Structures are given as structure tokens and as C-alpha cells.
N, C-alpha and C positions, 0 to 999 in steps of 0.2 A: 319311526322314520318312514318317509315315503320313497317309493321306487321311481325309476325314470319315467314310467308310464304315467304315474300320478303327476309328476312335475310337468310333463308335456301336456297333459290334459288341461292344465291351468293356463296355458299360453293362449294368446289371441289367435286361435285358429283351430281347425279340426285335427283330431288325432284318433287313429283307429287302433293303435297298439294298446292291448290290455284294457279295452273298453267294450262294453256291450252297446253303447250309444255314442254317436258323435255329438258333442256339445261344444258350441262356439261361445266363447267369452266375449261379451259386448260391454266394455267399460262405459259408464255414463256418470254425469254430474261429478262430484268430488271423489266419491268412493263406492258408487253403486256398481254392481254387476248385473246386467241383464243377460238372459241366456237364449240361444237358439238351438233347438234340438233338431238334428237332421233325421228325417224318417228312415228307419232301417230298410224299409221296402221301397222307398221313394227318395233317393238321395238328393234330388233336386228340390225337394220340398222341406219346409222347416216349420217348427212350432215355436213361437216366442213365449218366454216366461217372464212375467212382470215387466212389460215394456213401458217403463216410466218415461222414456224419451223416444218418441217416434222417429226422429231424425237419425239417432244412433242405430236403431233397428234397420231403417231404410238403407243406410250406408252399408251395414253388414250384409244385408240381403243382396245388394248390388255387387259388392266386392266378391262374394262367394257364389254369385249366379244362382240364387235361391228364390223360390216362390213361397210366400207366406201361406200356410195352410190352416193355422189355428192359433189362438192365444190362450194362455193359462195365466190366471191371476191368483196370488196367494192371499192378499188382503188389500184394504181400501186406501192405504196411504198414497199420497200423490206421486212419490218417486217410484211407485210400482204400477200405477194405473194411468199416469199422465198421457201416455201415447196410445191408449187403447182405442178410443173412439176414432182418431185419425187413421190408424192402421186398419181397423175393422171396416171403416167406410171405403178406404181405397181398395182393399183386397176382398171385401165381402166374405170374411171368414167367421167361423163360430168363435165365441168368446166364452170360456169356462171360468167360473170363479165362485166365491162364497155366496150361497143363497141367502144368507142372513146379514149381509153387509150392503150398504148403499153405494153401489158401484155402477155408474152409467155405462151402458154398452154390453153388459152381461147378457148373453143369449141362452146360456146353459147353466142355470144356478145349481150348485152342488152342495151336498152334505156328506158327512162321514159315511163311508161304506159304498159311496158311488164309485164309478170308475170313468176315466176318459178313454174311450176306445176310438182309435182312428185306424181302422183296418187297412185303408189304402196306403197308409204310411208304415204299417207294421208296428204300430205303437199302442200300448195299453198301459195306463198308469192308475194305480189305486189312489183314492182320495182319503186323506187322513185329516181329522179335525185337530187343530193345533191352537186352542185358545190360550191366551196369556198375554202376548204382545197386543193383539186385538181379540175381540171375542169370537169373531167369525173366521179367524185365520185358518188357512188350509195348507197342506203339503201334498206333493204328488210323488209317488214312489213306484218304481218298477224298473225292469231292465238293469238292475244293479245300481241305480242312482236314486237320490231323493232331492227334490227341489223344495227347500224348507223356508224360503222367504226370510223373515226376520225373527223366527223362533229360535233356531240353533245357529250360532255363529261358531267359527273355529275358535276354540278356547273360551267361548262366551255364550250368552243368550240375549234375547231381545229385552228391552225395557218393558215393564208391565204397565202399559198405557191404559189398558181397559180391563185386563184379566187379573187374576189373583195368583199368589205364589203356588197354591195348590193346583191351579189349572196349568201353570207353566211346568211344574214338576211332572204332572201327568203327561203333558205333551212331550217333554224331553225323554221320559221313560219309554214312550211309544217309539221314539226315534232310536233310543239306545237298544231296543229289542230288534231292530232291523239287522240283517246279516252284517257281520263286521266289515266286510269288504265294500259295503255300499258307499258309493261316492257321494259326498255331501256338497250340494251346490246351494250356498246361502247367498244373500243379496248384497253384502257389503265387504269391503276390504278393511276389516277391523282387527285383523289377527294379531298384529304386533302389540297394539294397545291391550287387547285381551290377554295376551301372553304375559305382559308385565303384571297385570292383576293376578293371573293364575300363579305366577311365581311368588307373589306376595302371600298368597293363600297357602301354597304348598311348595316352599322353596327347595325341599330335598327330593322332589320328584325327578328322577333321572330321565325318564321319558320326556317330561316337560322341558327340562333343560336342553336335551338334544333337539327337540322339535323347535324350540326357540332359535337355536343356532341355524337349523335348516331354513327356517322362514326368513331369518335375517339375510341369509345368502340369496334366497329367491328375490326378496324385495330390493336388495342392492342391485340385482340384475334387471330390475323392472318387470319381474315375472310375478303374476298373481299367486297368492298363497292358497287359493281356492281352485279346485275342490280339495276338501279334506276327506277323511273316511270315518265311518262310525267307530272302527277300531281305534283310530287315532284319538277321536274325541273322548272315548271312554277312558283312555289312558291319560289325557291331559286336561280335560275341561272340568273345572271345579263344579259347575252346575250339573254335571252328570256324575259327580263323584261325592255326593252328599253323604254316602255311607262310610267314606274313608275317614278313619280317626283323625288324621292330620287336618283334613278339610273341616271336619266338625269342630276341632279345637280352635282353628283360626276363626271360624264363624262365631264361636262362643266368646273368644277374646274381643272381637269387634262389638258384639251385641252386649257384652257384660253379663251374659247368662248362658247356661248350657241349653242349646236347642232341644226341644222335646222330641223332635222327629226330623225326617228328611225335609219336610216342607218348611219348617222353621229354619233349618239350615240354609235352604235355598233363599228364603226371604231375607235372612241376614246377609248372605253373600250379595244378593241383588242390591240391597240398600247400600252396602259397602262399595260395590262397583259404581253405583250412581254418582258417588262423590269422589271416586278414586282419581288421584292425579299423579300416580307413580310413573 
């Protein structure tokens, strides 16, 4: 269950209670979330994460009287990079992103183990390699948050467009190892659909049942279900629970064979989810 600070952090605005960073939710397209991080040491400046829609970012900057200071990109898909060049040209800001993906406008190519340091803003984020959804996918972690793009969703994970189940499993395990209170900022409002699948996989999971009820209330109020936390995802997300007997049994029933390991369990779950219409 989430606390009031978590719920408020998901609203379309800044919240300082129970947060180490101010993060602004910027809805875009049908179900995307773009993010603006306000600099802890420079509250009038912000960093955009995955600005797929330049107009949405511009509107949020103006509404909150912010100046864009930098752009972070997790991967090359258009709904994550569509506004990068226009914003970079207008504001003349650095653009950080995967060094091994073809993304126009990247000025600071990154690999795992790098960091994004913006000392004027009081911001430093570690760069994590997250192959699976795409091969060069990155995540940015620090200050009690992680921006994970399309790797980890609440109660789900990204489709394997370029990577393998083994890569996705490794990426999710990296995220699972972050501190439990880490707030998870993913890029889509997929939570209710993911929860329906998770309940099909693990129907007797009481934490999952309770979280589904909480999310239903939030969405009925028009409130985003994001951010989640690593603790919540470890309790409810089948793709992070491949060692749990009930999850493995459901994967085996779908696949028609007992998975040999966690990677085969994840592969079966991902294939099942691809066609799930529950």
C-alpha cells in the first residue's frame, strides 16, 4: 500500500513531502508520462526525462516558471525522443542518452557505470544499462528515485522488441536490488492492465489484490498510478517474482512445461502477457 506522499507525488504538480526530489508529471499522447526533475539546488531549473512531446514539456515549463537545464533519454523510441531536437535547439541544453542507439541530438552519449552530474542543480544520477526492451536502454537512479523508461512498469515490464528474456531478467534484477523505498518513474500509465494480468498469474497474492484496489481508486479520481516503489513492485510484479512458486506454476501452466529457471519463467510470462486480453 502507498502512503499519502506517494499518491501526491503522482499528481500533475510538484510535491516536497516525503521526497528527495521534486518530480513533475507531464502527461502526453494517450498514456505516456514525461518527467521534469526540479534541481534541488536550483528550484527554477529542471531536467526533462524522455521528452517525446516538445509542446507538452514547453507548457509545463511555462506553467511552473521553469528553465530547462538538460535532457535525459532512456531509449530511442519516438514517444521518448520526439521532442529532443526542438527542445535542445531552443534552450541550448545538453542531451544525455544511450551511446549505442541511433538518437539524433545526443550530446553526451552514456554507457553503464557513467553518471549524469549537474552540480549547479545539485543533481547526480547513476546510469544503469537496461537491455531488454531495446538493446541500449538506460535507466537513471539517484536521490531515492529511478527513471526506468519502458523497462519496468508498475506490475509489468516492457515488451522485448530487441533484447532477450535473459537481458530483461538481468535488468529487472538490477532494479529490484535498489533500496525498497526507491520511487519508480516509468513512462506509461499501463498499471491497471498490468494488474489484471498479474492477478491472473498470482490470484491469491493479498498485496496485489490490495494494490489493485488502491490503483482503481486513484485512476477513478484521474490521479496517475505512478510513481510506484521498488518495494511495491517486488510484492506485486510477476516479472520481478519469478522465484515465487505460484508465479512459476502459472508460467508452467501457460507454457505447458515447467520452466527450467527464472529466465524461462520470465519468457513464458512475457509471451503470455503479449496476447493477454483479460
